[in-house]
Each structure stands twice: as C-alpha cells, then as structure tokens.
Residue, then its C-alpha position, 0 to 999 in steps of 0.5 A: m708544298s715542300d719547303a725548298i730544300k737545298h739539293e746536293c751536288g752531282i757529278a758526271l765522269i766519262r773516259l773514252l777507252k778507244p782512240l778518238d778516231y774510233y768515235v769519229e768513224k762510228y758516231r760521225t762526230p769528234a764531240y761524242g764524249l762532249n755530247k754524252l757529258y751534256l746529256l749526263m749533266e742535263k739529266q741530273h740538272n735537279r742536282g745543280q741550281d747554283g752553277a756547273g762546270a766541266a773539264v776535259i783532259k787530252l791524253d798524250p798531247i803534243p808538248g807545248t799545247p794546252f791539255i786541260n780545258r775547263y769552264r765554269s758558269v753560274k748563269q741562269q742556265p749554267i749547263v747550256d752556257i758551258f756547252d755554248n762556250v765549248f762548242s763555240h770553239f768548233p769551226k763553222n763550215r769546215k770541210p772534214l778531212d779524208n779519214p777519221k784518224a786525220e779528222s780526230d787528230w786535227y780536232k784534238a790538236n786545234v779545238p779545246f775540250v776535245g779529249e778522252l777524259l771528261l768531268g762535269h759537275l753540278r753545284y748546289g752550294t753549301y759553302g761560299k758565294n755564288n760565283d764561278s770561282y766556287c764551282h767545281p771542277f777545281l784545278r791544281e796546276n803544275n808543269w809536270m803533267t803527272r802532278n796536275l789534279v782536277v777534282a769535283g765532288n758531291f760532299n761535305m766534310t764535317n772535320v774541315d778544321e782537322l783536315f786544315d791542320n793536317l795540311i799545316t802539319l804536312g808543311q803546306h800553307p793553305i789559304e782557304r778552309s773550304d772542304t773542297i780546297t782542303v780535300m784537293e790539297k791533301i790528295g795533291h800532297f800525296l800525289d806529289a809524294e808518290v810522283q817524287v818517290i818514283f822519280d827518285k827511284y829511276k833517277d838513281q838508276g840513271y834514267s832521263n827526266k823524260e824517260i822517268t815521266d813514262f815510268i811515273v805514268k805506268e807505276l803511279s798508284v792511285r790507290r796508295i795516294l787516295s788511301r793516304a789522303a783519305r785516312n781521316f776524312d769524316g763526311g759523306f762524299t763522292m769525289a771524282g778526280m783526274f790526273g793530268h797524264g790521264d789516270a782518273f778516280v771516283l772515291r766513295d765514303p765508307n758508309g755509302i752516304r752519297p751515291a755513285y753509279y758506273y757503267a763500263d764496256d770496251e768503248i767507255v767508262v761512265v760514272a754519275s750520281e744517278r743511275p737513270c741518267i746513265q741508262t738514258a744517255f747510253n741506252v743500257r739496262f738497269d742491271q748493267i750499271k753498278e754501284i761503287t762499293p762504299g769505301h772503294a774508288l773506281v780507278i781508271k788508269k791511263d792504259g784503260r784498266v778499270k778496277e774498284d780498289k778498297i781505299i777505306e775500310p767500309g763501315e755500316r752501310k748508311s746510304c741516304s734515304f732522303e735520296r730515295i724520298y726527295f733528291s734523286r729523280g724518281t725515274d730510277a726503277e728502285i726509287y720509283e717502287e720505294r716512293k710508291k711503297l712510302g705512300e702505301l705504308l701511310v694508309p693505316q694512319i690515314f684510315e685511323s684519322i678519317k675513321g674509314d670514311v672514304d665516302n667523304t674524303v678526297f685524296s690529292f697531292i702537292p707538289n708534283t714530286a709527291e706524285v709517285a708516293f700518291y700512286g702508292l697511297i691510292k693503291g693502298v687505299e684501294d686494296n683496303l677498299t677491296k678488302q672491305k667489299v669482299d668482307a661485306i659480301k662474305a658477311n651477307p651473301h644474299l645482297s640484292s642486285e641493287e645493293l651489290q652494284k652499289l657496293i662494286r661501284w664504291k670507289l675513291r674520290i681522287e682529284k687534282i686539287a692544285v695546279k702550279d701557275v708557272k707564270m707566277r713570280t713572287f717578286i715583291t720583297d715586302d713580307s706581307s705582300r709577298d705572302e699574299m702573292v705566294s698564296h696565288v702560285y697554285d690555282i685550285t680546282y673549284g668544285s672538287v670538294r664538297a664544302n663543309q662536308d669533305t675531308l681533304v687528304v693531301i700527300d707531300d714528300s717531306i715537310v721540313r720548315g712548315t713555312t710554305l704550309q703555313k703561309s700559303i698552301l693551307r690558305i689555298l686549300d681552305r678556299l675549297s671549304p673542306k671540313r678537315i685538311i690532313i697533310v701527309s708526309s711520306a718522310p718522317q719528321i726531320r729533326f736533325p741537321d744534315c752535314y754530308g752534302i745538303d745545306m740543312s744545318r740550322m735547328n730552328d729551321f725545322i718545324a719538328f724542332r720548333a714544335l719540340i721547343a714549344l712543348i718543352k716550354e708549355n710543360g715547364k721543362e726549360s731546364e732540360l734545354q740548359r742541361v743538354y746545352e751544357l752537355c753539347k758544349a762539353e762534347l765539343a771539347k772532346p776529339v771528333a771521334e768521341n762525340i755523341n749526339h746529346v740533342k736526341q735526349l730532348y726528343k725523348l721527352f715527347s712522343v712522335d704523335e705529341i710532336s705531330a699534334k703540335i706541328s699541326e697547331i703551329v702550321r695552321p693559319p688563324q685565318i682558315f676555317a678547316d681543322v688541320q692535322v699533319i701525319y708523318q711517315t714512321i721510321e719503321n715504315l721508312h726502313i721497310a720501303c727503303p731497305k737498302n738505304l738505311g741512312d736516317w740521321y735527319f729523322t733519328g739523329d743516328y749519324p753514320t760518322p762521329g762528325g755528324n754527332r758533332v754537327a748536331n751538338k754544334a747546331f743546338i749550341n748555335y740555337m741556344e746562343g742565338k747564332n744563325e749560322r751553319a754548324y760545320 
C-alpha cells in the first residue's frame, strides 16, 4: 500500500587484517573478501535499486602494476553484474600453486580485485542521471599512491553551494556541484595538504622521495584530514573512504542521522549501513557489533590499527526514526521489536474508532513490509480482548458453562486480505488505463469479509503521497464490500521534506500537506500562505546556520485529527461504497517505540541541522511559485 519512497544508499567496507595467504589457507579461496563483500551488498539490496559499485585496493603492490580496481553498474541486477565482472577475471581450470603464500601472491599480482581493502556501495539516487558515472565509489587519482582517494557514502549535504564556494576559496576549480564530488574534493584537498606537510618535513632532512613515502604512510593523520574537511558539513552522512596506500575510514555525522555499524576481530574489520547483514555474513552475535559514534570516524590504518576518532563535536542524537519504520530490514533485533511496538501502540485509536466492536472487525495488512507492525497490533488487540474477558468473569463469577465457553472462544478475526501478484506489470502508459491495471496488482481474498457488515482494519507502515491508496488499494478493498475501511499508518503524518539521504523534497507530494492546503482554503486562511511564504523568502537571505523552519506555523492552524479527517476525504475514491478513515501514529508513541532514534523531522519539522530548516523553507517557496523541483 505504501507509495514508493526513494530509499537511501548503503555501504559495505571490508579490511582484511591478515596477509592474503592466511585466508587462502583457512578458507581455501583467494576470494574470501570478495565473497563477503557480495554478501554484505546483497543483504542490503533494499538500499540500492538504481545502481551499485565496488572498489578494491591492493596493499604494497609491485610498482608498475594497478593497485586500485573499480567497477560500477546500473544494470537491472547491478550487484550480480559487478561480481560477474569481478570473477570473470579469475582464471578457469587453473591448477593451484603448492602453498598458500605462492597462491595468494600469484592472484594478487595477476588478478584484478584481489586485495585487502574492499568498498561496496548501493545507490538510490537523489541527484544526477541514472548511469554508472553517477554511481559510487568515486575515485580521485594521482601517481602518488598516498594521494589517491576512493569515496562512497550514504548522504546528502544541505549546504552544497557553501561547500562549492569553499573549494573555490581553496584555489580549486570544481567542475560539478554534486555533494559527492564536492565532499571528495574537499577531503582530497586536505589529504594533499597533509601529504605535502610530511613530505616537506622529511625533504628538508635530506631523505629521498621513496623514503619519504614510507614516512607519509606511517604518519598520515586521517583524523586531522577529516576534521579539517568536515568543519562545515551540514547534512546527514555516513562517508567511507580509502587512501591508495591502505588507510581507510568511515565518518558519521554528528547527530547520527545516517546509520553505520562495524565489527572487528583479529582477522577482519567490516562496516555496513545495517547490522543484520554483518551478523549474517560473518555469523556473529548482536552484541559483538558496534555502532559508530556520531561525529566520529572509524579509522583503519594500513598497519591494521583500528580506532574511533572524534572528528566533529557530537550534537543531539537524532538518528532517523524512518530507518526503524521503513528503510532498514526488519531482521535487526531492535528494529523488529520497535516495529511490533509501533503496531501495538495504535490499539487505543483503533478501538475508539471501531467502538470496541471486534466481532464485526477484520484485521489485515498491506504491504508485506507492514507485517511486523501487524503482529504488534494483533498482540495489542488480543491483550485488550483478554482484559475484557477477565473483567467479564470478575463481574459475573456465576457464568454458566455455555456462557463461559463462548467468552473463552471469543477471538479476533485475522485474514490475509490481499496478495500481490508478482507477475503483473503495469506497462501501459496511458494514465486512465494504467490506473485500471494497477488496481489488479493485488489479488483479494473473497469471502474473508461479511458484505455490508464488517469493518476492515488494514495497517500500513507509512502513507506518504496517498496516491496508491486513492487510485488502487481502496478500490481493491472495496470489492469485498466492507461497511468501513480503516487504514492505519504505523508512522505519523509525513509533513516535511527529507534532505539527509532520501529523495522526499517536494511539499506537494505529501498527502498531509495537500490536506493542510485544502483546510486552509476551505477556512479562508489563504493569507497565512502568503505570510509564511514571505517569511521563508526572507530566511533564505540569511546564513544557513541562522535558518528556522517557518512552515511549521501552517500546521499549527489545524489539529492532527482535522488533517487526518481531510486526508480520509481526499484519498477516498468517489466510485467506492465503503466509508474510509485514515488513522496515523502519534509522535509521542513513535518516541516510545523508538526511544534511541528520535530523528522525527519528516513528521515534526524539527530538523537536526539548520540546513534542514533551509530545505523546508525552500520546498515551501517552490510550492508557492509552482516549481516542481528539489529543494536542495
């Protein structure tokens, strides 16, 4: 039922801490790191529908041989395409050499992508066209090994123009304004500066250039490079980078907006955007995996030292709650429990709506991503039902055997209402025909609802635009002839744009905003739109750091229930017979369910950085001026 929401990108970084022959001997393959990288990427496939990329660095390569290999793809199955390409370089029917050391040395010298430092990226694009040149990892090349830089990340910067101007001030001539290129060039600038300082120091002492390179590798301060480069980053980010000589890092934003987890032992260091993929790929426990501290970078030096360094002063933790509701896979132990809790906390609102009449209510869910929240909802309703049974027995301890059995057998009606037909393809481009085709993507379970008698309660994980509800789902559900259809969202009303990694930046895309505008016009308050528009324009003239979100003022004109009621009117197709009500999660219950992830700017407009406030103001200006474009 959810409208398609652009996901965010994902990363996977692996550093093999032992010589390659160790893995050849223990795991019987020179491709141990590549196999693990493939697993990490596939287990995060939900984070990359537009493309993917992988890069590998060989440590201590023979001079004159390539030591950085990279391949990127935007094919229909980009991860499969990448690893098909990678393994196409492996010789067929080759007889292994006598010992692991000789075998690993041969592969490292002769086969691309066999190395100790590996970086994978899954792209969900918010900028640029969909071709492989826009896929991470990005590469900044130089004949000096220590000046090579490979970067990939899950991020959006809200102050790209400011960062672009910084590069000009530094003396560069950037050819592109994308945040990825801008970030890479800024890190690259301070990498060059750090290398030059060390070079000059030892050159003055009479060392040769070759000797100086060894000093650079040992003394290069990744912490200092990142601290200087990230000084005015505004956004949500997890950035992974590799230097050509073998240092690596993963940097997380100071509010912990974007996720990053890592595991390290004496064999390997691994970082990923999601915890379960590390657990699965390496068969490790939940408590063995750590979260990178906000504002810190996990730094992996060429000599194998691993350390978290503070790069930016951490701010208030505002980790994205939408990660918990929607983006991350629900196989994470904490996320699974949080999603169940989100469903359970909706029970009072649902009981109020159905007036406690569970006998004439059928509970279900659409789509499959809402299934875990559904389990929580059912648990909550069953607990409520159990309480009613106990209260009834206490109130009348002399119930007859027949009455008691009837009471004990009283249970919920749970049905699998809709099943997605994966064979269906909505290939017709004509709008009216396409809407008709979309309405058949789901098969419904006939006979599961008593016509004109039952209320159908269907839970979803989020309702963003409402178009899928309006154009297909409600029409599909109405074929069962329920008396009422109650759509329940485990997420609160999405009211504001995101700018930290997900492409949700146009105000008019949000059904909650369209409902707000409808209420404003119906109540003759159009002057408020103009007043806030002028405030937002004035705000853009200020420095980014001073911006506040003026769009919040408009939502204060009406209650949450009033906006939900208007949403219910908007999404109800005129052709259906059932009454429709839309119920949303409350902000308070969201925080109860996800206590460690309080980033709620989509719902409240409380952005963790001033750049977010600027994006909200710009998005509203775009709406008022009729511009259908991104606000960052």
